[in-house]
Every structure is written in C-alpha cells, then in structure tokens.
C-alpha positions as CSV (number, residue, x, y, z in Angstrom):
1,M,-87.7,35.4,75.4
2,K,-88.1,38.5,73.3
3,T,-85.9,40.5,75.7
4,Y,-83.1,38.0,75.5
5,L,-83.3,37.9,71.7
6,S,-83.2,41.7,71.5
7,I,-80.1,41.8,73.7
8,I,-78.4,39.2,71.6
9,L,-79.1,41.0,68.4
10,L,-77.9,44.4,69.7
11,L,-74.7,43.1,71.4
12,P,-72.6,43.1,68.2
13,F,-73.7,46.7,67.6
14,F,-72.4,47.9,71.0
15,A,-69.2,45.8,70.7
16,F,-68.1,47.4,67.5
17,T,-69.1,51.1,67.9
18,H,-66.8,53.6,66.3
19,S,-66.5,57.3,67.0
20,I,-65.3,60.0,64.7
21,L,-63.1,62.9,65.8
22,T,-61.6,65.9,64.0
23,I,-58.0,67.0,64.4
24,V,-57.4,70.7,64.0
25,D,-54.7,73.4,64.4
26,S,-55.2,75.1,67.7
27,L,-54.5,78.5,66.3
28,N,-56.5,78.8,63.1
29,R,-58.8,75.7,63.6
30,S,-57.9,74.4,60.1
31,P,-58.2,70.6,59.7
32,L,-54.9,68.6,59.9
33,E,-54.2,65.9,57.3
34,H,-51.8,63.0,57.8
35,V,-51.8,63.1,61.6
36,A,-50.5,59.8,62.9
37,I,-52.6,58.2,65.7
38,Y,-51.0,55.6,68.0
39,N,-52.4,53.5,70.8
40,S,-50.7,53.1,74.2
41,N,-48.5,50.2,72.8
42,Q,-47.0,52.7,70.3
43,E,-48.8,50.9,67.4
44,L,-50.1,53.0,64.5
45,I,-53.9,52.8,64.5
46,G,-54.6,55.3,61.7
47,L,-54.0,58.6,60.0
48,S,-56.3,61.6,59.7
49,N,-57.8,62.3,56.3
50,K,-57.9,65.5,54.2
51,Q,-60.8,66.8,56.4
52,G,-58.8,66.1,59.5
53,T,-61.2,63.3,60.6
54,F,-60.4,59.9,62.1
55,S,-62.7,57.0,62.9
56,F,-61.7,54.9,65.9
57,N,-62.8,52.2,68.2
58,E,-63.7,53.5,71.7
59,K,-61.5,50.9,73.3
60,S,-58.4,52.6,71.8
61,F,-57.5,54.8,74.8
62,P,-55.2,56.5,75.5
63,M,-54.4,57.8,71.9
64,I,-51.3,59.7,70.9
65,F,-51.4,62.1,68.0
66,T,-48.3,63.2,66.2
67,C,-47.8,65.4,63.2
68,Y,-44.7,67.2,61.7
69,R,-44.3,70.7,63.2
70,Y,-46.9,70.1,65.9
71,H,-46.5,69.1,69.6
72,P,-47.7,65.6,70.3
73,K,-51.1,65.3,72.0
74,I,-52.4,62.5,74.2
75,I,-56.1,62.0,74.9
76,N,-57.6,59.6,77.5
77,K,-61.3,60.1,76.9
78,I,-63.8,60.5,74.0
79,T,-63.9,63.9,72.5
80,D,-65.1,65.3,69.2
81,T,-62.2,67.6,68.4
82,V,-58.4,67.4,69.1
83,Y,-56.5,70.7,69.1
84,M,-52.8,70.4,68.1
85,A,-50.4,73.3,68.9
86,P,-47.8,74.3,66.4
87,Q,-44.2,73.8,67.6
88,G,-42.7,77.0,66.4
89,K,-43.3,80.2,64.5
90,M,-43.7,80.0,60.8
91,A,-41.2,81.8,58.6
92,K,-42.4,85.0,57.0
93,E,-43.1,85.0,53.3
94,V,-40.1,85.3,51.0
95,V,-40.5,87.1,47.6
96,V,-38.0,86.0,45.0
97,G,-37.5,88.4,42.1
98,Q,-35.3,88.6,39.1
99,F,-31.6,89.2,39.7
100,D,-29.3,90.8,37.1
101,L,-25.8,89.3,37.3
102,A,-24.4,92.2,35.1
103,F,-25.2,94.6,37.9
104,C,-22.7,92.7,40.2
105,Y,-19.9,92.8,37.6
106,A,-20.3,96.4,36.4
107,P,-17.0,98.3,36.3
C-alpha cells in the first residue's frame, strides 16, 4: 500500500518537470536575450531572458529558435546549451567627428 501511495504522490512531479537551457552566440558564447522559441506547430512557447535562459516542458520537442541576425536553430532532444550562429558579418565601428561646413565653401 505504501508503494502505491508513493507512486501516486510522485506522479505529478514527473508529469510537470521543467528543464532550463541557455541560448548563446556560437562565436563569443555571450547569452542571447529575446530569442523566440516555437514548438513544432509554429506556436510561440517563450522568449529567452537577459541571461539567455529559457525554462521549458520536456514534451515541447522539437523546438525552433529564432533571433534577429541569427540563423534559426532546431533541437530535437534535451540539451543544456543552444548555440546560435550569426547570419552575417558585423559592420566595423564608425567614428563620427565634427565637420566644418565652412571648409566645403571656402573660396
């Protein structure tokens, strides 16, 4: 009888287990905020937070990760880290200085 009672009490715990994963840039390993996570039905199931973490139900597979300027990523099994690859090269830094219009109109 005790065995059955233990199984019944633990069943809700196993039914609602959540996992946490971290989403990072594949080049510099920095956490990615605002990554949209979708299920296989194209329904939004969450967004990553400032630390790049996301809590999910293990029955949510496959999951699709999308983020501006990154290639979409699909995972089909539990993992602790998702690495997203940037889509293109970042522009080099631009330095803006003062500009003297009088210089352009000098006789």
